C-alpha positions, 0 to 999 in steps of 0.5 A, spaced: 523 463 514 527 466 508 524 467 502 527 463 496 525 468 490 528 463 485 522 458 487 517 463 487 513 462 480 510 469 481 517 473 482 520 469 476 514 471 471 515 478 474 523 479 473 522 476 466 516 481 464 521 487 467 527 484 462 522 484 456 520 492 458 528 493 458 528 490 451 523 494 448 526 500 451 533 498 448 529 496 441 533 489 442 528 486 437 531 479 438 531 479 445 524 481 445 522 476 441 526 471 445 523 473 452 516 473 449 517 466 446 520 464 453 514 466 457 509 463 452 512 456 453 512 456 460 506 460 463 501 458 458 497 452 457 497 446 462 504 446 465 505 447 472 508 454 472 502 457 469 497 453 474 502 456 480 502 463 477 494 463 476 494 461 484 499 467 486 495 472 481 488 469 484 491 472 491 495 478 488 490 481 483 484 481 488 482 488 491 476 491 493 472 485 496 469 484 503 473 481 508 469 474 508 471 474 500 478 475 501 479 470 507 475 465 502 480 466 496 486 465 500 483 459 503 481 456 496 488 458 493 492 454 499 488 448 497 489 449 490 497 450 491 497 444 496 494 440 490 500 441 485 505 436 485 511 440 488 517 435 485 514 437 478 513 444 479 520 444 482 523 441 476 520 446 471 522 452 475 529 449 475 529 448 468 527 455 467 532 458 471 537 454 468 535 457 461 534 464 464 541 464 466 544 461 460 540 465 455 539 471 458 543 473 464 543 471 472 542 478 473 535 478 470 533 476 477 536 482 480 531 486 476 527 491 481 520 488 482 515 493 485 511 488 489 516 484 491 514 484 498 507 482 497 510 476 492 514 474 498 508 474 503 504 470 499 510 465 497 511 464 505 503 463 506 503 457 501 510 454 504 508 448 508 514 449 513 511 456 515 509 456 522 502 456 523 502 463 527 506 466 522 502 464 516 496 467 520 499 473 521 501 474 514 494 472 511 491 477 515 496 482 512 494 480 505 487 480 507 487 488 509 490 489 502 484 486 498 479 489 502 475 495 499 476 502 501 469 501 505 471 495 509 478 498 511 475 504 513 470 500 518 477 497 520 480 503 522 474 506 525 473 500 530 468 503 536 472 503 542 469 502 549 466 508 553 472 507 559 477 508 554 474 514 550 473 517 557 480 516 559 482 519 552 478 525 552 481 527 559 488 526 557 487 530 551 484 536 555 489 535 561 495 536 555 493 540 550 487 545 553 492 551 554 497 549 548 493 549 542 489 553 537 482 553 538 481 550 531 486 545 533 482 543 539 476 542 534 480 538 530 483 533 535 476 533 539 472 531 532 478 526 531 477 523 538 469 522 537 470 519 530 472 512 534 465 512 536 461 515 530 464 511 524 468 518 522 462 521 519 463 528 523 470 527 522 470 527 514 465 533 514 469 537 518 476 535 515 472 537 508 471 544 510 477 545 514 482 543 508 478 548 504 479 553 509 486 552 509 487 552 502 484 559 501 488 562 506 495 559 503 493 560 496 491 568 498 498 568 502 501 567 495 499 575 494 503 577 500 509 581 498 514 577 503 512 571 499 511 573 492 518 576 492 521 570 495 522 564 490 524 560 496 518 562 500 513 561 494 515 554 492 514 552 500 507 555 499 506 551 493 508 545 496 503 546 502 498 547 497 500 540 494 500 537 501 493 539 502 491 536 495 494 530 496 490 529 503 483 527 499 487 521 496 489 518 503 486 514 509 485 518 515 490 516 520 494 520 526 499 522 520 494 525 516 491 529 522 498 531 524 499 534 517 493 538 518 495 540 525 501 543 522 498 547 516 493 550 521 499 553 525 502 555 519 495 558 517 495 562 523 502 565 523 500 567 516 494 571 518 497 574 524 
């Protein structure tokens, strides 16, 4: 189903806030005051736009909760959304859209909204014409964003059955046994085992390995070939930035791939 952004109350609110930011940056005091007045008139009090926006925010602003809480919030939000008089809401949206077009500019609706995809997803969850299968898939996507880091990690490290695990190990040994560095083999073996022990050993291993790699890369900056070559020095600093960024990222295949590449680089530096 197509997303009608002008009928998405949360989107209308966001583009107005973006337009207000532009007015403040451009020091257009009259425009700033007008947009503030417009927002207060339409998104405060008991009007339906204010109630509708609150339902969107109930889903979009909730983070770091357990799965059961996230699912319950979406369920309750859908009930609240269905209780709103659709025709009256449509009329309020239409009046505000017309006001924006006439007094500001139709270009307001082209303002960049960073979380546009999330707004569209929630809009489709709420829409009565969304197919049941699509709604379930969309709700699942939103729930994942609402989960706490601990819950997300649990989902990522779901245990796999013993047969799958053994097949994985066998394939790994056949493919990589003679082509990887010893430290790369160690990393991949711990990564494979992480699917059966909730990733505890993997986290410990990566913490130590990334620290070891940082020391090697940092020390390499004193080598004459790197120290005297601005391009190589810049590349070395970029690698250090990547290593620093890893501590903020979820451990997945891309994460492991980055570490494998840097392990290879560290070996080349040492040889």
